[in-house]
C-alpha positions in Angstrom: 0.0 0.0 0.0 1.2 3.5 -1.0 -0.6 6.5 0.3 -0.5 9.7 -1.8 -1.7 13.1 -0.9 -1.2 16.6 -2.3 0.0 18.5 0.7 2.9 18.2 3.1 0.5 18.7 6.0 -1.6 15.8 4.8 1.4 13.5 4.7 2.4 14.5 8.2 -1.2 13.9 9.3 -1.1 10.3 7.9 2.4 9.7 9.4 1.2 10.8 12.8 -1.8 8.5 12.5 0.3 5.4 11.6 2.7 6.2 14.5 -0.1 6.5 16.9 -1.4 3.0 15.8 2.2 1.6 16.0 2.1 0.9 12.3 5.7 0.9 11.0 5.3 -0.5 7.5 3.9 2.4 5.5 4.9 4.6 2.5 3.5 8.1 2.0 4.2 10.4 -0.9 3.3 14.1 -0.8 3.0 15.4 -4.4 2.8 19.1 -4.0 2.2 19.8 -7.7 -0.5 22.5 -7.5 -2.0 21.3 -10.8 -5.0 23.7 -10.6 -2.8 26.6 -11.7 -0.6 27.4 -14.7 0.8 25.5 -17.6 0.3 21.7 -17.3 1.3 20.9 -20.8 5.0 21.7 -21.1 6.6 23.7 -18.3 4.5 23.4 -15.1 7.5 23.0 -12.8 9.1 26.1 -14.3 5.9 28.0 -13.8 5.7 27.0 -10.1 9.4 27.8 -9.5 8.7 31.3 -10.9 5.7 32.1 -8.7 5.7 30.0 -5.5 8.4 27.4 -5.1 11.7 28.1 -3.4 13.5 25.6 -5.6 14.1 23.1 -2.8 11.2 20.8 -3.8 10.9 19.0 -7.1 7.9 16.8 -7.6 9.5 15.1 -10.6 12.0 13.4 -8.3 9.1 12.2 -6.1 7.3 10.9 -9.2 10.4 9.0 -10.4 10.8 7.5 -6.9 7.2 6.5 -6.9 7.6 4.6 -10.2 10.6 2.8 -8.8 8.5 1.5 -6.0 5.4 0.3 -7.8 4.6 -2.9 -9.7 1.4 -4.5 -11.0 0.5 -5.7 -7.5 1.0 -2.4 -5.7 -2.1 -0.7 -4.3 -2.2 3.1 -4.5 -4.5 5.0 -2.1 -5.1 8.6 -3.1 -6.3 11.1 -0.6 -8.3 13.6 -2.5 -11.3 16.0 -2.1 -14.2 17.2 -4.2 -13.8 20.7 -2.8 -10.1 21.3 -3.2 -8.9 22.1 -6.7 -5.3 20.8 -6.2 -6.4 17.6 -4.5 -8.9 16.7 -7.2 -6.7 17.5 -10.2 -3.9 15.4 -8.6 -6.3 12.5 -8.6 -7.0 12.9 -12.3 -3.3 13.2 -13.0 -2.4 10.1 -11.0 -5.1 8.0 -12.8 -3.4 9.0 -16.1 0.1 8.6 -14.8 -0.4 5.2 -13.2 -3.1 3.5 -15.3 -0.7 1.5 -17.4 1.5 0.5 -14.5 -1.0 -0.6 -11.7 -4.6 -1.7 -11.6 -5.3 -1.2 -7.9 -6.2 2.4 -7.2 -8.5 3.6 -4.4 -9.5 7.0 -3.4 -10.7 8.7 -0.2 -12.5 12.0 -0.6 -12.0 13.9 2.7 -14.9 16.1 1.7 -17.2 13.1 2.0 -16.3 13.1 5.8 -16.8 16.8 6.5 -16.9 20.2 4.8 -13.3 21.2 5.5 -12.1 19.9 2.1 -8.5 18.7 2.3 -7.0 16.1 4.6 -4.6 19.0 5.4 -7.3 20.5 7.6 -8.0 17.4 9.7 -6.6 16.1 12.9 -4.7 12.8 12.6 -7.2 11.1 15.0 -9.9 11.6 12.3 -8.0 9.4 9.8 -9.6 6.3 11.2 -13.0 7.7 10.3 -11.9 8.7 6.8 -10.8 5.1 6.1 -14.4 4.1 6.1 -14.9 6.3 2.9 -12.2 4.5 0.9 -13.5 3.4 -2.6 -11.7 1.2 -5.1 -11.7 2.5 -8.6 -12.7 0.2 -11.5 -10.6 0.2 -14.7 -13.4 2.2 -16.3 -13.3 4.8 -13.5 -9.6 5.1 -13.8 -9.7 5.5 -17.5 -12.5 8.1 -17.2 -10.4 10.2 -14.9 -7.4 9.7 -17.1 -9.4 11.0 -20.1 -10.5 14.0 -18.1 -6.9 14.8 -17.3 -5.8 14.5 -20.9 -8.7 16.9 -21.8 -7.4 19.4 -19.2 -3.9 19.2 -20.6 -5.1 19.8 -24.1 -7.1 22.9 -23.1 -4.3 24.0 -20.7 -6.2 26.9 -19.2 -4.6 29.3 -16.7 -6.8 27.9 -13.9 -8.7 24.8 -13.2 -11.5 25.3 -10.6 -13.9 22.8 -9.1 -17.5 23.8 -9.6 -20.2 21.4 -8.3 -17.9 18.4 -8.7 -16.7 19.3 -12.2 -13.4 21.0 -13.2 -14.0 24.2 -15.0 -11.3 25.9 -17.1 -10.8 29.5 -16.1 -8.6 32.5 -16.7 -6.8 34.7 -14.2 -8.9 37.6 -15.4 -12.1 35.8 -14.4 -11.2 36.7 -10.7 -9.8 40.2 -11.1 -13.1 41.9 -10.5 -13.7 39.9 -7.3 -10.4 41.0 -5.9 -10.9 44.6 -6.9 -14.3 44.7 -5.3 -12.9 43.4 -2.1 -10.2 46.0 -2.1 -12.9 48.6 -2.8 -14.8 47.5 0.3 -11.6 47.4 2.4 -10.2 50.7 1.0 -6.5 51.0 1.5 -5.1 47.9 3.3 -2.0 45.7 3.3 -1.6 43.0 0.7 -1.8 40.5 3.6 -5.2 41.8 4.6 -6.5 41.7 1.1 -5.3 38.1 0.7 -7.0 37.2 4.0 -10.3 38.6 2.7 -10.0 36.7 -0.5 -9.4 33.5 1.4 -12.3 34.2 3.8 -14.7 34.9 0.9 -13.3 31.9 -0.9 -12.9 33.8 -4.1 -11.2 30.7 -5.7 -12.4 27.7 -3.6 -9.5 26.7 -1.2 -6.8 28.6 -3.0 -3.7 29.4 -1.0 -2.2 32.8 -0.2 0.5 32.4 -2.9 -2.2 32.3 -5.7 -3.9 35.5 -4.5 -0.5 37.2 -4.2 0.2 36.1 -7.8 -3.1 37.6 -9.0 -2.7 40.8 -7.0 0.8 41.3 -8.5 -0.8 40.9 -11.9 -3.3 43.6 -11.1 -0.4 45.8 -9.9 1.3 45.3 -13.2 -2.0 46.1 -15.1 -2.2 49.3 -13.1 -5.5 48.2 -11.5 -4.0 48.2 -8.0 -1.3 50.6 -6.8 1.2 50.3 -3.9 0.8 53.4 -1.8 3.2 52.5 0.9 6.1 50.1 0.4 7.4 48.0 3.3 10.3 45.6 3.8 7.9 42.6 3.3 5.8 42.7 0.1 2.9 41.2 2.2 3.0 44.4 4.3 2.8 46.8 1.4 -0.2 49.1 1.6 -2.3 49.0 -1.6 -5.4 50.7 -3.0 -7.3 50.9 -6.2 -5.3 52.6 -8.9 
């Protein structure tokens, strides 16, 4: 059995659970790929390095290691969510990536357990309850999800956002007005406060602060938002409508 989740926090949650149950024989992969954003056709890793990675993590190495540790008898359990864009797109990717190598893939949607979305938001003690939601995928279900991934790659939109259980292809500009309207309500504020409001209002589902910063920087470049007071930390810069 190999467990795979999208977040580092989710992997730590699983690890803590296994340790608490005195289970020593386990393998967990955290594939922090953030597949809901950016180019997924040719240079996704380069895109991530340019906007949010510090360069110390390379999911390609993790994928290669995963391939070295699987065979036709390996069972893969994917921890996903129907409410988290990155979790769900990782499930589609893995079904495509592994479909010709293994036949035993199961999935646990943490959102079936509660409304928090990702396993990253759960306490390790709750893992035992989540295991009751595990579902084995048939070959047809694996192929269907693989096809969906290939379709997303072909379209290669700027954003992929879950909407009522379906992945919708979006553009960055689709969310500009939402961010600008929040800034209009807040008036002048720090970038950190604007990002916090975006996350509270769930402008883009469970998007992290880095994505909102990325979009705010685009709006600054487009002269829609202006920096009125610059600080040592970019998050602390005061901004207002241009």
